[in-house]
Biopython code that builds the backbone (N, CA, C, O; Angstrom):
import numpy as np
from Bio.PDB.StructureBuilder import StructureBuilder

atoms = [
    (1, "UNK", "N", (211.579, 209.216, 248.551)),
    (1, "UNK", "CA", (211.797, 207.768, 248.967)),
    (1, "UNK", "C", (211.652, 207.369, 250.129)),
    (1, "UNK", "O", (211.402, 206.221, 250.499)),
    (2, "UNK", "N", (211.850, 208.599, 250.946)),
    (2, "UNK", "CA", (211.027, 208.219, 252.112)),
    (2, "UNK", "C", (209.416, 207.972, 252.318)),
    (2, "UNK", "O", (208.777, 207.145, 252.970)),
    (3, "UNK", "N", (209.031, 209.126, 251.418)),
    (3, "UNK", "CA", (207.474, 209.055, 251.614)),
    (3, "UNK", "C", (206.902, 207.463, 251.015)),
    (3, "UNK", "O", (205.856, 206.993, 251.464)),
    (4, "UNK", "N", (207.575, 206.857, 250.151)),
    (4, "UNK", "CA", (207.247, 205.652, 248.973)),
    (4, "UNK", "C", (207.702, 204.553, 250.583)),
    (4, "UNK", "O", (206.906, 203.760, 251.086)),
    (5, "UNK", "N", (208.411, 204.680, 250.843)),
    (5, "UNK", "CA", (208.550, 203.657, 252.421)),
    (5, "UNK", "C", (207.947, 203.669, 253.369)),
    (5, "UNK", "O", (207.896, 202.742, 254.177)),
    (6, "UNK", "N", (207.336, 204.797, 253.456)),
    (6, "UNK", "CA", (206.228, 205.432, 254.903)),
    (6, "UNK", "C", (204.999, 204.783, 254.145)),
    (6, "UNK", "O", (204.086, 204.326, 254.832)),
    (7, "UNK", "N", (204.929, 204.720, 252.766)),
    (7, "UNK", "CA", (203.355, 204.145, 253.015)),
    (7, "UNK", "C", (203.363, 202.541, 252.536)),
    (7, "UNK", "O", (202.350, 201.849, 252.636)),
    (8, "UNK", "N", (204.740, 201.988, 251.955)),
    (8, "UNK", "CA", (204.537, 200.599, 252.052)),
    (8, "UNK", "C", (204.805, 200.420, 253.628)),
    (8, "UNK", "O", (203.989, 199.614, 254.075)),
    (9, "UNK", "N", (205.276, 200.682, 254.161)),
    (9, "UNK", "CA", (205.223, 200.377, 256.079)),
    (9, "UNK", "C", (203.731, 200.667, 256.457)),
    (9, "UNK", "O", (202.959, 199.744, 256.716)),
    (10, "UNK", "N", (203.309, 202.134, 256.481)),
    (10, "UNK", "CA", (201.998, 201.751, 256.788)),
    (10, "UNK", "C", (200.903, 201.393, 256.493)),
    (10, "UNK", "O", (199.824, 201.574, 257.057)),
    (11, "UNK", "N", (201.436, 200.339, 254.675)),
    (11, "UNK", "CA", (200.083, 199.812, 254.543)),
    (11, "UNK", "C", (199.906, 198.412, 255.225)),
    (11, "UNK", "O", (200.888, 197.740, 255.542)),
    (12, "UNK", "N", (198.952, 198.105, 255.383)),
    (12, "UNK", "CA", (198.218, 196.846, 256.081)),
    (12, "UNK", "C", (199.223, 195.168, 255.039)),
    (12, "UNK", "O", (199.147, 195.158, 253.810)),
    (13, "UNK", "N", (199.915, 194.155, 255.686)),
    (13, "UNK", "CA", (200.541, 193.310, 255.419)),
    (13, "UNK", "C", (199.379, 192.648, 254.803)),
    (13, "UNK", "O", (198.347, 192.877, 255.434)),
    (14, "UNK", "N", (199.201, 191.788, 253.618)),
    (14, "UNK", "CA", (198.424, 191.223, 253.353)),
    (14, "UNK", "C", (197.553, 191.199, 252.320)),
    (14, "UNK", "O", (197.412, 190.388, 251.405)),
    (15, "UNK", "N", (196.714, 192.689, 252.725)),
    (15, "UNK", "CA", (195.924, 193.350, 251.828)),
    (15, "UNK", "C", (195.939, 194.566, 250.863)),
    (15, "UNK", "O", (196.446, 195.661, 251.105)),
    (16, "UNK", "N", (195.243, 194.158, 249.629)),
    (16, "UNK", "CA", (196.117, 194.971, 248.712)),
    (16, "UNK", "C", (196.861, 194.841, 247.920)),
    (16, "UNK", "O", (197.458, 195.706, 247.279)),
    (17, "UNK", "N", (196.927, 193.625, 247.857)),
    (17, "UNK", "CA", (198.733, 193.695, 247.240)),
    (17, "UNK", "C", (198.318, 192.511, 245.958)),
    (17, "UNK", "O", (198.231, 191.312, 246.226)),
    (18, "UNK", "N", (198.137, 192.938, 244.859)),
    (18, "UNK", "CA", (197.799, 191.758, 243.804)),
    (18, "UNK", "C", (196.262, 190.892, 244.061)),
    (18, "UNK", "O", (195.256, 191.580, 244.232)),
    (19, "UNK", "N", (196.173, 189.693, 244.074)),
    (19, "UNK", "CA", (195.335, 188.879, 243.946)),
    (19, "UNK", "C", (194.817, 188.757, 246.001)),
    (19, "UNK", "O", (193.755, 188.208, 246.297)),
    (20, "UNK", "N", (195.281, 189.050, 246.558)),
    (20, "UNK", "CA", (195.481, 188.652, 247.667)),
    (20, "UNK", "C", (195.726, 186.915, 247.841)),
    (20, "UNK", "O", (196.013, 186.286, 246.823)),
    (21, "UNK", "N", (195.616, 186.276, 249.004)),
    (21, "UNK", "CA", (196.129, 185.433, 249.472)),
    (21, "UNK", "C", (196.065, 184.092, 248.707)),
    (21, "UNK", "O", (196.907, 183.195, 248.744)),
    (22, "UNK", "N", (194.561, 184.130, 247.793)),
    (22, "UNK", "CA", (194.918, 183.238, 247.234)),
    (22, "UNK", "C", (194.156, 181.836, 247.728)),
    (22, "UNK", "O", (193.446, 181.803, 248.733)),
    (23, "UNK", "N", (194.364, 180.900, 247.031)),
    (23, "UNK", "CA", (194.011, 179.228, 247.611)),
    (23, "UNK", "C", (194.927, 179.133, 248.798)),
    (23, "UNK", "O", (194.451, 179.292, 249.922)),
    (24, "UNK", "N", (196.031, 178.920, 248.655)),
    (24, "UNK", "CA", (196.961, 179.120, 249.851)),
    (24, "UNK", "C", (196.675, 179.013, 251.187)),
    (24, "UNK", "O", (197.375, 178.269, 251.874)),
    (25, "UNK", "N", (195.729, 179.654, 251.698)),
    (25, "UNK", "CA", (195.495, 179.640, 252.990)),
    (25, "UNK", "C", (194.191, 178.542, 253.067)),
    (25, "UNK", "O", (193.292, 178.964, 253.794)),
    (26, "UNK", "N", (193.955, 177.367, 252.523)),
    (26, "UNK", "CA", (193.435, 176.417, 252.453)),
    (26, "UNK", "C", (194.876, 174.628, 253.032)),
    (26, "UNK", "O", (194.741, 173.452, 253.370)),
    (27, "UNK", "N", (195.665, 175.301, 252.866)),
    (27, "UNK", "CA", (196.813, 174.614, 252.623)),
    (27, "UNK", "C", (196.865, 173.761, 254.479)),
    (27, "UNK", "O", (196.569, 172.580, 254.661)),
    (28, "UNK", "N", (197.251, 174.612, 255.465)),
    (28, "UNK", "CA", (197.215, 174.474, 256.732)),
    (28, "UNK", "C", (196.152, 173.208, 257.630)),
    (28, "UNK", "O", (196.205, 172.293, 258.452)),
    (29, "UNK", "N", (195.200, 174.003, 256.724)),
    (29, "UNK", "CA", (193.719, 172.922, 257.275)),
    (29, "UNK", "C", (193.751, 171.747, 256.449)),
    (29, "UNK", "O", (193.081, 170.871, 256.996)),
    (30, "UNK", "N", (194.372, 171.257, 255.085)),
    (30, "UNK", "CA", (194.369, 170.233, 254.404)),
    (30, "UNK", "C", (195.111, 169.449, 254.944)),
    (30, "UNK", "O", (194.791, 168.322, 255.321)),
    (31, "UNK", "N", (196.446, 170.085, 255.066)),
    (31, "UNK", "CA", (197.706, 169.286, 256.212)),
    (31, "UNK", "C", (197.329, 168.212, 256.920)),
    (31, "UNK", "O", (197.498, 166.997, 256.819)),
    (32, "UNK", "N", (196.509, 169.294, 258.026)),
    (32, "UNK", "CA", (196.393, 168.458, 259.154)),
    (32, "UNK", "C", (195.146, 167.635, 259.349)),
    (32, "UNK", "O", (195.110, 166.972, 260.386)),
    (33, "UNK", "N", (193.881, 167.547, 258.340)),
    (33, "UNK", "CA", (193.165, 166.706, 257.859)),
    (33, "UNK", "C", (193.915, 165.634, 257.656)),
    (33, "UNK", "O", (193.888, 164.559, 258.255)),
    (34, "UNK", "N", (194.705, 166.046, 256.624)),
    (34, "UNK", "CA", (195.549, 164.141, 255.769)),
    (34, "UNK", "C", (196.551, 163.440, 257.487)),
    (34, "UNK", "O", (196.796, 162.237, 257.583)),
    (35, "UNK", "N", (196.988, 164.498, 258.665)),
    (35, "UNK", "CA", (197.840, 164.159, 259.331)),
    (35, "UNK", "C", (196.676, 163.354, 260.120)),
    (35, "UNK", "O", (197.212, 162.254, 260.261)),
    (36, "UNK", "N", (195.498, 163.268, 260.668)),
    (36, "UNK", "CA", (194.421, 163.162, 261.136)),
    (36, "UNK", "C", (194.137, 162.094, 260.223)),
    (36, "UNK", "O", (194.416, 161.064, 260.836)),
    (37, "UNK", "N", (193.833, 161.881, 259.375)),
    (37, "UNK", "CA", (193.658, 160.564, 258.474)),
    (37, "UNK", "C", (194.707, 159.314, 258.655)),
    (37, "UNK", "O", (194.335, 158.173, 258.926)),
    (38, "UNK", "N", (195.743, 159.608, 258.510)),
    (38, "UNK", "CA", (196.871, 158.900, 258.119)),
    (38, "UNK", "C", (197.042, 158.439, 259.558)),
    (38, "UNK", "O", (197.367, 157.275, 259.791)),
    (39, "UNK", "N", (196.769, 159.576, 260.810)),
    (39, "UNK", "CA", (196.828, 158.737, 262.167)),
    (39, "UNK", "C", (195.686, 157.322, 262.396)),
    (39, "UNK", "O", (195.773, 156.196, 262.885)),
    (40, "UNK", "N", (194.764, 158.038, 261.820)),
    (40, "UNK", "CA", (193.400, 157.349, 261.588)),
    (40, "UNK", "C", (193.626, 155.609, 260.744)),
    (40, "UNK", "O", (192.858, 154.672, 260.963)),
    (41, "UNK", "N", (194.488, 155.556, 260.070)),
    (41, "UNK", "CA", (194.506, 154.582, 258.669)),
    (41, "UNK", "C", (195.442, 153.773, 259.808)),
    (41, "UNK", "O", (195.191, 152.644, 260.230)),
    (42, "UNK", "N", (196.784, 154.766, 260.278)),
    (42, "UNK", "CA", (197.925, 153.710, 260.908)),
    (42, "UNK", "C", (197.079, 153.024, 261.835)),
    (42, "UNK", "O", (196.877, 151.839, 261.569)),
    (43, "UNK", "N", (196.458, 153.558, 263.015)),
    (43, "UNK", "CA", (196.270, 153.306, 264.290)),
    (43, "UNK", "C", (195.217, 152.094, 264.141)),
    (43, "UNK", "O", (195.202, 151.294, 265.077)),
    (44, "UNK", "N", (194.144, 151.828, 262.831)),
    (44, "UNK", "CA", (193.308, 150.802, 262.633)),
    (44, "UNK", "C", (194.303, 149.493, 262.185)),
    (44, "UNK", "O", (194.053, 148.366, 262.612)),
    (45, "UNK", "N", (195.338, 149.730, 261.373)),
    (45, "UNK", "CA", (195.798, 148.986, 261.261)),
    (45, "UNK", "C", (196.867, 148.031, 262.147)),
    (45, "UNK", "O", (197.187, 146.842, 262.182)),
    (46, "UNK", "N", (197.157, 149.046, 262.711)),
    (46, "UNK", "CA", (197.624, 147.969, 264.066)),
    (46, "UNK", "C", (196.620, 147.825, 265.197)),
    (46, "UNK", "O", (196.963, 147.004, 266.048)),
    (47, "UNK", "N", (195.568, 148.378, 265.381)),
    (47, "UNK", "CA", (194.536, 147.844, 266.153)),
    (47, "UNK", "C", (193.718, 146.113, 265.833)),
    (47, "UNK", "O", (193.361, 145.218, 266.600)),
    (48, "UNK", "N", (193.676, 146.297, 264.052)),
    (48, "UNK", "CA", (194.039, 144.823, 263.637)),
    (48, "UNK", "C", (194.448, 143.862, 263.761)),
    (48, "UNK", "O", (194.050, 142.702, 263.860)),
    (49, "UNK", "N", (195.542, 144.515, 263.757)),
    (49, "UNK", "CA", (196.747, 143.180, 263.970)),
    (49, "UNK", "C", (196.940, 142.895, 265.041)),
    (49, "UNK", "O", (197.397, 141.777, 265.277)),
    (50, "UNK", "N", (196.691, 143.707, 265.978)),
    (50, "UNK", "CA", (196.881, 143.239, 267.580)),
    (50, "UNK", "C", (195.794, 142.246, 267.784)),
    (50, "UNK", "O", (195.975, 141.504, 268.749)),
    (51, "UNK", "N", (194.797, 142.076, 267.153)),
    (51, "UNK", "CA", (193.328, 141.681, 267.690)),
    (51, "UNK", "C", (193.681, 140.588, 267.040)),
    (51, "UNK", "O", (193.482, 139.530, 267.637)),
    (52, "UNK", "N", (194.274, 140.531, 265.708)),
    (52, "UNK", "CA", (194.657, 138.966, 264.809)),
    (52, "UNK", "C", (195.405, 138.369, 265.713)),
    (52, "UNK", "O", (195.057, 137.229, 266.022)),
    (53, "UNK", "N", (196.350, 138.824, 266.235)),
    (53, "UNK", "CA", (197.209, 138.249, 266.901)),
    (53, "UNK", "C", (196.899, 137.761, 268.132)),
    (53, "UNK", "O", (197.326, 136.637, 268.399)),
    (54, "UNK", "N", (196.153, 138.438, 269.076)),
    (54, "UNK", "CA", (195.802, 137.426, 270.444)),
    (54, "UNK", "C", (194.519, 137.417, 270.255)),
    (54, "UNK", "O", (193.761, 137.885, 271.104)),
    (55, "UNK", "N", (194.031, 136.819, 268.977)),
    (55, "UNK", "CA", (192.400, 136.295, 269.142)),
    (55, "UNK", "C", (191.578, 137.768, 269.575)),
    (55, "UNK", "O", (190.437, 137.345, 269.764)),
    (56, "UNK", "N", (191.564, 138.267, 269.662)),
    (56, "UNK", "CA", (190.351, 139.197, 270.226)),
    (56, "UNK", "C", (190.258, 140.020, 271.331)),
    (56, "UNK", "O", (190.969, 139.835, 272.319)),
    (57, "UNK", "N", (189.432, 140.927, 271.255)),
    (57, "UNK", "CA", (189.163, 141.467, 272.472)),
    (57, "UNK", "C", (188.051, 140.907, 273.440)),
    (57, "UNK", "O", (186.975, 140.397, 273.130)),
    (58, "UNK", "N", (188.848, 141.243, 275.315)),
    (58, "UNK", "CA", (188.026, 140.442, 275.808)),
    (58, "UNK", "C", (188.108, 139.339, 276.392)),
    (58, "UNK", "O", (188.525, 138.608, 275.494)),
    (59, "UNK", "N", (187.960, 138.547, 277.541)),
    (59, "UNK", "CA", (188.084, 137.742, 277.892)),
    (59, "UNK", "C", (187.936, 136.160, 277.527)),
    (59, "UNK", "O", (188.607, 135.176, 277.841)),
    (60, "UNK", "N", (186.355, 136.402, 276.446)),
    (60, "UNK", "CA", (186.651, 134.983, 275.846)),
    (60, "UNK", "C", (187.496, 134.971, 274.572)),
    (60, "UNK", "O", (187.369, 134.069, 273.745)),
    (61, "UNK", "N", (188.361, 135.982, 274.419)),
    (61, "UNK", "CA", (189.127, 135.832, 272.755)),
    (61, "UNK", "C", (190.197, 135.796, 273.138)),
    (61, "UNK", "O", (190.800, 134.841, 272.648)),
    (62, "UNK", "N", (190.967, 136.567, 274.013)),
    (62, "UNK", "CA", (192.316, 136.732, 274.279)),
    (62, "UNK", "C", (193.293, 135.826, 275.095)),
    (62, "UNK", "O", (194.492, 135.634, 274.895)),
    (63, "UNK", "N", (192.338, 135.229, 276.231)),
    (63, "UNK", "CA", (193.152, 134.275, 276.538)),
    (63, "UNK", "C", (192.784, 133.106, 276.804)),
    (63, "UNK", "O", (193.243, 132.404, 277.706)),
    (64, "UNK", "N", (191.514, 132.678, 275.661)),
    (64, "UNK", "CA", (191.531, 131.530, 275.250)),
    (64, "UNK", "C", (192.372, 131.319, 274.299)),
    (64, "UNK", "O", (192.657, 130.142, 274.077)),
    (65, "UNK", "N", (192.868, 132.151, 273.652)),
    (65, "UNK", "CA", (193.153, 132.090, 272.334)),
    (65, "UNK", "C", (194.824, 131.792, 272.630)),
    (65, "UNK", "O", (195.501, 130.869, 272.178)),
    (66, "UNK", "N", (195.235, 132.879, 273.531)),
    (66, "UNK", "CA", (196.493, 132.674, 273.682)),
    (66, "UNK", "C", (197.109, 131.612, 274.608)),
    (66, "UNK", "O", (198.323, 131.456, 274.739)),
    (67, "UNK", "N", (196.064, 130.822, 275.304)),
    (67, "UNK", "CA", (196.750, 129.532, 276.198)),
    (67, "UNK", "C", (196.415, 128.822, 274.910)),
    (67, "UNK", "O", (197.613, 128.583, 274.761)),
    (68, "UNK", "N", (195.878, 128.276, 273.859)),
    (68, "UNK", "CA", (195.468, 127.506, 272.824)),
    (68, "UNK", "C", (197.229, 127.489, 271.835)),
    (68, "UNK", "O", (197.925, 126.705, 271.191)),
    (69, "UNK", "N", (197.227, 128.916, 272.300)),
    (69, "UNK", "CA", (198.315, 129.238, 270.991)),
    (69, "UNK", "C", (200.105, 128.585, 271.568)),
    (69, "UNK", "O", (200.879, 127.908, 270.892)),
    (70, "UNK", "N", (200.287, 129.048, 272.868)),
    (70, "UNK", "CA", (200.993, 128.241, 274.114)),
    (70, "UNK", "C", (200.747, 126.803, 273.776)),
    (70, "UNK", "O", (201.422, 126.286, 272.885)),
    (71, "UNK", "N", (200.142, 126.349, 274.199)),
    (71, "UNK", "CA", (199.542, 124.531, 274.420)),
    (71, "UNK", "C", (199.983, 123.967, 272.940)),
    (71, "UNK", "O", (200.363, 122.800, 272.842)),
    (72, "UNK", "N", (199.907, 125.029, 271.522)),
    (72, "UNK", "CA", (200.384, 124.469, 270.254)),
    (72, "UNK", "C", (202.083, 124.529, 270.292)),
    (72, "UNK", "O", (202.868, 123.584, 270.220)),
    (73, "UNK", "N", (202.298, 125.634, 270.399)),
    (73, "UNK", "CA", (203.812, 125.686, 270.974)),
    (73, "UNK", "C", (204.733, 124.702, 271.637)),
    (73, "UNK", "O", (205.873, 124.514, 271.213)),
    (74, "UNK", "N", (204.313, 124.167, 272.523)),
    (74, "UNK", "CA", (204.619, 123.573, 273.716)),
    (74, "UNK", "C", (204.674, 122.249, 272.950)),
    (74, "UNK", "O", (205.759, 121.685, 272.808)),
    (75, "UNK", "N", (203.153, 121.553, 272.277)),
    (75, "UNK", "CA", (203.206, 120.783, 271.514)),
    (75, "UNK", "C", (204.543, 120.416, 270.577)),
    (75, "UNK", "O", (205.262, 119.422, 270.676)),
    (76, "UNK", "N", (204.660, 121.632, 269.553)),
    (76, "UNK", "CA", (205.545, 121.812, 268.231)),
    (76, "UNK", "C", (206.704, 121.590, 268.704)),
    (76, "UNK", "O", (207.618, 121.103, 268.038)),
    (77, "UNK", "N", (206.808, 122.004, 270.186)),
    (77, "UNK", "CA", (208.808, 122.164, 270.379)),
    (77, "UNK", "C", (208.405, 120.813, 270.758)),
    (77, "UNK", "O", (209.491, 120.245, 270.643)),
    (78, "UNK", "N", (207.646, 119.983, 271.104)),
    (78, "UNK", "CA", (208.101, 118.611, 272.141)),
    (78, "UNK", "C", (208.230, 118.327, 273.433)),
    (78, "UNK", "O", (208.934, 117.361, 273.727)),
    (79, "UNK", "N", (207.598, 119.083, 274.467)),
    (79, "UNK", "CA", (207.251, 119.551, 275.286)),
    (79, "UNK", "C", (206.144, 118.600, 275.479)),
    (79, "UNK", "O", (205.785, 118.521, 276.655)),
    (80, "UNK", "N", (205.834, 118.240, 275.076)),
    (80, "UNK", "CA", (204.361, 117.395, 275.407)),
    (80, "UNK", "C", (203.995, 116.435, 274.194)),
    (80, "UNK", "O", (204.247, 116.552, 272.995)),
    (81, "UNK", "N", (203.414, 115.586, 274.802)),
    (81, "UNK", "CA", (203.070, 114.374, 274.055)),
    (81, "UNK", "C", (201.885, 114.326, 273.315)),
    (81, "UNK", "O", (201.191, 115.237, 273.765)),
    (82, "UNK", "N", (201.277, 113.750, 272.417)),
    (82, "UNK", "CA", (199.980, 114.308, 271.747)),
    (82, "UNK", "C", (198.877, 114.311, 273.098)),
    (82, "UNK", "O", (198.043, 115.153, 273.434)),
    (83, "UNK", "N", (199.255, 113.012, 273.697)),
    (83, "UNK", "CA", (197.602, 112.738, 274.828)),
    (83, "UNK", "C", (197.506, 113.702, 275.325)),
    (83, "UNK", "O", (196.561, 114.470, 275.148)),
    (84, "UNK", "N", (199.052, 114.020, 276.531)),
    (84, "UNK", "CA", (198.286, 115.523, 276.977)),
    (84, "UNK", "C", (198.203, 116.154, 276.325)),
    (84, "UNK", "O", (197.590, 117.045, 276.914)),
    (85, "UNK", "N", (198.422, 116.588, 275.036)),
    (85, "UNK", "CA", (198.392, 117.869, 274.070)),
    (85, "UNK", "C", (197.036, 117.601, 274.301)),
    (85, "UNK", "O", (196.762, 117.767, 275.490)),
    (86, "UNK", "N", (196.069, 117.242, 273.603)),
    (86, "UNK", "CA", (194.648, 116.552, 273.468)),
    (86, "UNK", "C", (193.846, 116.992, 275.238)),
    (86, "UNK", "O", (193.107, 117.847, 275.726)),
    (87, "UNK", "N", (194.706, 115.591, 275.709)),
    (87, "UNK", "CA", (193.931, 116.010, 277.104)),
    (87, "UNK", "C", (193.586, 117.725, 277.410)),
    (87, "UNK", "O", (192.494, 118.243, 277.176)),
    (88, "UNK", "N", (194.810, 118.459, 277.993)),
    (88, "UNK", "CA", (194.745, 120.270, 277.923)),
    (88, "UNK", "C", (194.309, 120.833, 276.989)),
    (88, "UNK", "O", (193.803, 121.954, 277.030)),
    (89, "UNK", "N", (194.439, 120.138, 275.998)),
    (89, "UNK", "CA", (193.114, 121.537, 274.728)),
    (89, "UNK", "C", (191.424, 121.221, 275.563)),
    (89, "UNK", "O", (190.622, 122.127, 275.789)),
    (90, "UNK", "N", (191.222, 119.964, 275.859)),
    (90, "UNK", "CA", (190.199, 119.217, 276.131)),
    (90, "UNK", "C", (189.643, 120.529, 276.840)),
    (90, "UNK", "O", (188.703, 121.264, 276.541)),
    (91, "UNK", "N", (190.724, 120.567, 278.076)),
    (91, "UNK", "CA", (190.516, 121.163, 279.427)),
    (91, "UNK", "C", (189.868, 123.017, 279.044)),
    (91, "UNK", "O", (188.882, 123.685, 279.357)),
    (92, "UNK", "N", (191.086, 123.209, 278.234)),
    (92, "UNK", "CA", (190.497, 124.648, 278.083)),
    (92, "UNK", "C", (189.492, 124.593, 277.091)),
    (92, "UNK", "O", (188.834, 125.589, 277.391)),
    (93, "UNK", "N", (189.070, 124.213, 276.347)),
    (93, "UNK", "CA", (187.585, 124.181, 275.289)),
    (93, "UNK", "C", (186.773, 123.807, 276.398)),
    (93, "UNK", "O", (185.796, 124.555, 276.431)),
    (94, "UNK", "N", (186.762, 123.169, 277.101)),
    (94, "UNK", "CA", (185.598, 122.939, 277.946)),
    (94, "UNK", "C", (185.059, 124.731, 279.543)),
    (94, "UNK", "O", (184.034, 125.248, 279.986)),
    (95, "UNK", "N", (186.759, 124.911, 279.738)),
    (95, "UNK", "CA", (186.649, 126.015, 280.674)),
    (95, "UNK", "C", (186.662, 127.208, 279.852)),
    (95, "UNK", "O", (187.107, 128.197, 280.434)),
    (96, "UNK", "N", (186.319, 127.364, 278.742)),
    (96, "UNK", "CA", (186.471, 128.740, 278.043)),
    (96, "UNK", "C", (185.022, 129.160, 278.102)),
    (96, "UNK", "O", (184.077, 128.393, 278.282)),
    (97, "UNK", "N", (184.955, 130.472, 277.929)),
    (97, "UNK", "CA", (183.395, 131.041, 277.909)),
    (97, "UNK", "C", (182.919, 130.695, 276.677)),
    (97, "UNK", "O", (183.457, 130.691, 275.569)),
    (98, "UNK", "N", (181.716, 130.379, 277.086)),
    (98, "UNK", "CA", (180.912, 130.550, 275.507)),
    (98, "UNK", "C", (180.541, 131.517, 274.990)),
    (98, "UNK", "O", (180.476, 132.425, 275.819)),
    (99, "UNK", "N", (180.084, 131.990, 273.468)),
    (99, "UNK", "CA", (180.016, 133.208, 273.323)),
    (99, "UNK", "C", (178.026, 133.372, 273.225)),
    (99, "UNK", "O", (177.192, 132.632, 272.704)),
    (100, "UNK", "N", (177.891, 134.639, 273.963)),
    (100, "UNK", "CA", (176.194, 134.347, 273.766)),
    (100, "UNK", "C", (176.132, 134.696, 272.628)),
    (100, "UNK", "O", (176.940, 135.270, 271.898)),
    (101, "UNK", "N", (174.530, 134.114, 272.392)),
    (101, "UNK", "CA", (173.682, 134.772, 271.218)),
    (101, "UNK", "C", (172.988, 135.289, 271.371)),
    (101, "UNK", "O", (172.362, 135.776, 270.430)),
]
sb = StructureBuilder()
sb.init_structure("model")
sb.init_model(0)
sb.init_chain("A")
sb.init_seg("    ")
for serial, (resi, resn, name, xyz) in enumerate(atoms, 1):
    if name == "N":
        sb.init_residue(resn, " ", resi, " ")
    sb.init_atom(name, np.array(xyz, "f"), 0.0, 1.0, " ", f" {name:<3s}", serial, name[0])
structure = sb.get_structure()
């Protein structure tokens, strides 16, 4: 009995017992690739949602669009009348940086 226990204890674990590790050694790399892919997918969705909400990246997109949105919101709440809204909108559009072609 002791000789069989000594043989089991001396045998290197994972080698020579049946068919070997099989395809299970691929599980860990595939798991982490899946986690990274999910982070990229959900990160891209959040970035696109932020971009759509704020009117784009950079000074020509975000600042102008958010100012126009605030102006439209104030007009919708009744804080501005139509003449004042149109006058302020013209000023915003005139001072907005033009995109380069």
